[in-house]
Each structure stands twice: as structure tokens, then as C-alpha cells.
N, C-alpha and C positions, 0 to 999 in steps of 0.2 A: 308739073315739073317731074314728079316721081314716076308718072306713067310713061315718060319718054315720048309722048305724043305731042303734036304741034297744034296750038290754038292761036287764033288771032284776036286782037282787041280792036273793036270798031268804035269810033267816037260818035256819040249822040250829041249834037250841038244844042238841041232843045233842052236836054236834061243834064248836060254838063258831066257826062260820065262815059266810061268805056264799057262795052258789052263783050263778053266772051263768045266767040264764034269758032266752030259750031258748038251747040249745046248737045252733049251726048244723049242718046235715047235712054240708055241705062246708066244714069249718073250715080246710082246707089253704090255701084262697085268701087267708085273712087273714094268712098268713105270707109271701105272695109280694110284699108291698109293699117298695119300696126303702127305706122308712123303718124297716124291721125290722132294725136295725143289728147285732143279736147273731148273725145268720147271715152277716155279711160282715166284712171288715177295712177297710171304707171310712173314709177320713179327709177326705172332700170338704167337707161342710158344717160349720158351727160346732158343731152338736149331735153330729156324727160325731166331731169332735176332742175334745169334752168327754167323750164316752163312752169313746173309746180311752184318754184320759188316766186316767179313773177305773178302767178295766179294768186298765191297766198297774200302777197303784197297788195295786189290790185283789189282783192275782195273788200278790204276795209275802205279803200278809196271809193269803190263802187257804191257801197252802202252809204257812205257819207254824202255822195252826190245824190243818191236816191232820196235820202231823208230831208235834203234841204228844201226850203220853200214852204208851201202850205202843208197843213196836217195830212199825214198819210196813215191809212189803216190797212188798205188792201193793195197787194202787189202781184203783178203778173210778170213772170220772166219767160220770154219766148226763146226757145232754143236753150233750155236750161242745162243741157249737158248732164254732168254727173251730180248736179244739185248743190254744189258748195255755196253759191251765192244765195240761193233760196234758204238753205239751212241756216246761214248766218242771219238773214233777214228774219226768219222765223224765231230764232233765238233772241232777237231784239224786239219781239212782241208784235211783229206784223203778221197779218193773215195772208198767206201766200198760195199762189197757184203757179204751175209750170206747164210749158208745152215742150215736148221733145219727140222728134220723129224717130230717132235712132233707138232701136229696141234695147240694146245692151246698155247704153247710157241712161235710158229711161229707167231700167231696172235698178241700176245703182242709185239713181236719184230717189226713187220710191223707197228704197231701203233706208236711205239717210233721213228722209223726211217723214217716213211712216205715213204716207198718204199717196193717193193716185196722182199720176202725172198725165195730162192730156196729150193726145197724139197730133192734134191739129187745132188751129185757131177757130175753125168752124164749130168745134164742140163747146165753145165758150159762150154761145149765143144767150143773151139775157143777163150775163154777168157784167159787173161794173167794177172798175179799179181806179185807184188814185194815181198809181204809177204803173207804167208798162215799160219794161226794159228789154232791149235786144243787144246783147254783148257779142259783137262779131257774128251776127246772124243774118242781117238784111242782105248782105252780099251773096248769100246762099239761096235766097228765095226766088223761085222762077218768076212770080208776079209780085215784085216788091211794092209796086204802087197799089195794087189791089189789097195787099196786106196792110199797108199804111191806112187805107180807107177802113178796113175791118177793125183795126186796132183803135182808130179814132172813135169808132162807135162804142168800143168797150171802155172808154175813158169817162170818168165822171167829169162834169163841167169844172174847169180849172185843173184837171189832171194833166200829167206830163208824160210824154213819150221820151225815153232816153235811149239813144241809138249810137252804138259804137261801131265804127267801120274803119278799114284801112284807108289811107289817103295817098292817092297816086301823085299828089303835088308835093309830098314831103321830100326833104333832101335825100334820105336813104333810097327812096323810090327813084329819084332822078339819077343817083349815083349807080345803083345796081341795074337799072334798066330792065331788060328781059329776065335777068336773074333775080329780080326782087321777089323774095319769097311770099310777100303778101298778095301778089297777083294770084297765086295758088290756083291756076287754071287746071281743070275745068270746075273745081268745087266752088270757086268764086265766080259767079255768073255776071256780077256787076262790080264796077270799080268807081267809087264815088269821089266827089270833090265837095267843098263847102257850098259851092253854087248849086249843087244838086238839092241841098236841103233848103235853100232859098226858094227853089222851084217847087219843092214839095209843100212848104208852108203856104205858099200862094195858092197852089192847086187845091189844097184841102183845108184852107182857112184856119191855119194854125199860127200861133204866135211863136216866133223864133226867139227863145230866151237867151241862149248863149251856146258856145262850144268850148270844149276843153281838150287837152292833149293827154294821152296815156304814155308817160315818159319811158316806161320800161319796155314798151313794145318795140321801140327803135333798136334796142340792143338785141332782143330775141330775134327779130326779123333779120337784122344784119348778120347774126350768127348763122341762121339758116341760109341766107343768101350766099355767105362765104362757103358754106358746105356745098351748095349747088355748084359754085364756081371751082370747088376742089382746091382751094388755096391752102398752102402749107402753113402759113402764118395767119390763117383766117380768124382765129379767136382775138388776136391782138388788133387786127385791122377792124374787125367788127365792133370792138369796144370804141375805137376812135370814130368810126362812121356813126355809130349810135349816139355817141356823145355830141358830135358835131351837128347831127340832125336835130337834137334837142336844143342846142345852143342857137342854131339858125332859126328854130321855131319861136324863140323869144321875140324875134322881129317879124318873121313872116306869118306866124300863127299857123304854120303848116306842119303839124306833128305827123309821125309815122301812122298813128291811129288817132282819130278825132272822135270825140263824144258830143253828140248834138242833143239839145234839149228843146223840144217842141211842145207847146202848151195848148190844150183845148180851151177855147174861149168860154167864159162863164155865161 
């Protein structure tokens, strides 16, 4: 959207998702924008402040979801960004590792955690974890299925993959259509539905435990979508669209962002 370039979404009927076409040869440049807030701790603009508020609220919820179920000692966060989630988990007694490809975000994360952060999943060979989290990361990975297979191998028996992604079947996605900020082409290469994760659990012999909604995401995504549409009263409209998206999700279970829990069999 910010690049002012055009990309298409092509539906894959087997995997129940859309794929971004074409995939740029040099996709790294699309992450160099100052507007890509997840790689910084910026609080300068109005949208920065809203994002950081939502992130702070979500951190405790993410940790609560991560700790539920069987005993957890070791946690891996893939795409750990600036390290806030790992920092909170570490403060709560967990042994943590992180993977972050972006150099500047990785540096911030390493300073917060006072430990090294890995640059790729392949560097983790031989390690085992009780939980592996991907908070809005899977949609960025070129080979998301290969990554799921690799991560499954890193899980202890009974361990859980926790994956948060935007949901193109949500009310706010249907309302904003091509202006929906969570499409975020071309940085988001894949656009998932719940059925995608049914497909993944069957393909990789995982147990589908549950899915949950991230209720603040609908408000933030709606704000960004209104910004892209350049609406004068966008803040007010975004509040109502975000609110209605969450209300409709009480019945449809189609939140703006969904979190999926996939367990490795014991």
C-alpha cells in the first residue's frame, strides 16, 4: 500500500488462502520504511502511540495464552522483533530464544534480553522447546509450510505452536476490501483463513487445540485502513468498524487477527 505499487491476490483452493503476486525480488526494501513500526520502539506519531498501546496490552494476553496447558520451561519466539514478548517471558522465569532477521530490530532485542538472537530457524537445529510462538510472522515467510515442518521438529512431544495471523474473512477485511491494511502487500506474502490451519494440522499431523481472537487488532487495522482511504472522519469510523468486527466475531468466530494453537502429538 505504502509503495504505491499494485499487487494481486490469487486464491489457493487447496490451502484456503490468498497468495500475493508477484513476489518482489528484493523484498527487504519494503521493510526499510519508517512506517514499519514493528521493527522499532517508536512513539512519535499518533499511529505509533496507538500501536505501542495495543502492543503493551497484548503482551500480557500473549504470555497468558503461552503459559496455558502443559508445563512450559523453554520458549522460542520466531520473528521476535524488538524483544518485548521474550523479555516479559524471561522475567516470568522462562528460558527463551528468539529469531529475528531484521538487523536493527535484532540489535534492540539483544540489548533488552542481554543475549544473542538467532537470524534463522536453521540455526536452531538440535534445540527443543515447549512452546514456539509466531506473532504475525507466518504471513511474511516465503516458505511457510516448510517453516511449519521445521518448527514442528523443534517442539518437544506435547509442545504447542502458537501462530497469530490476519484473517481475511473478518468483518473489517470484508468492509475495507482492497484498502484493508492487514493485506499489507507485498510484505504479507500469504493471507490465511481458519481452514488453512485445518489443512496444516492434517498435513503435519498436529492436533488443532483451539483458536482465539486478538480484539485490539481490529481497531488498529481499521485506523490504518481509514488512513489509506484518506477519510476526514476516519478515526470515528475506524472505532465503529473495529467494534462491529469484534461484535460480529462473537458469532462468526472471524476476528481481524486469529491466534491458532497446534499441538505436537506425544
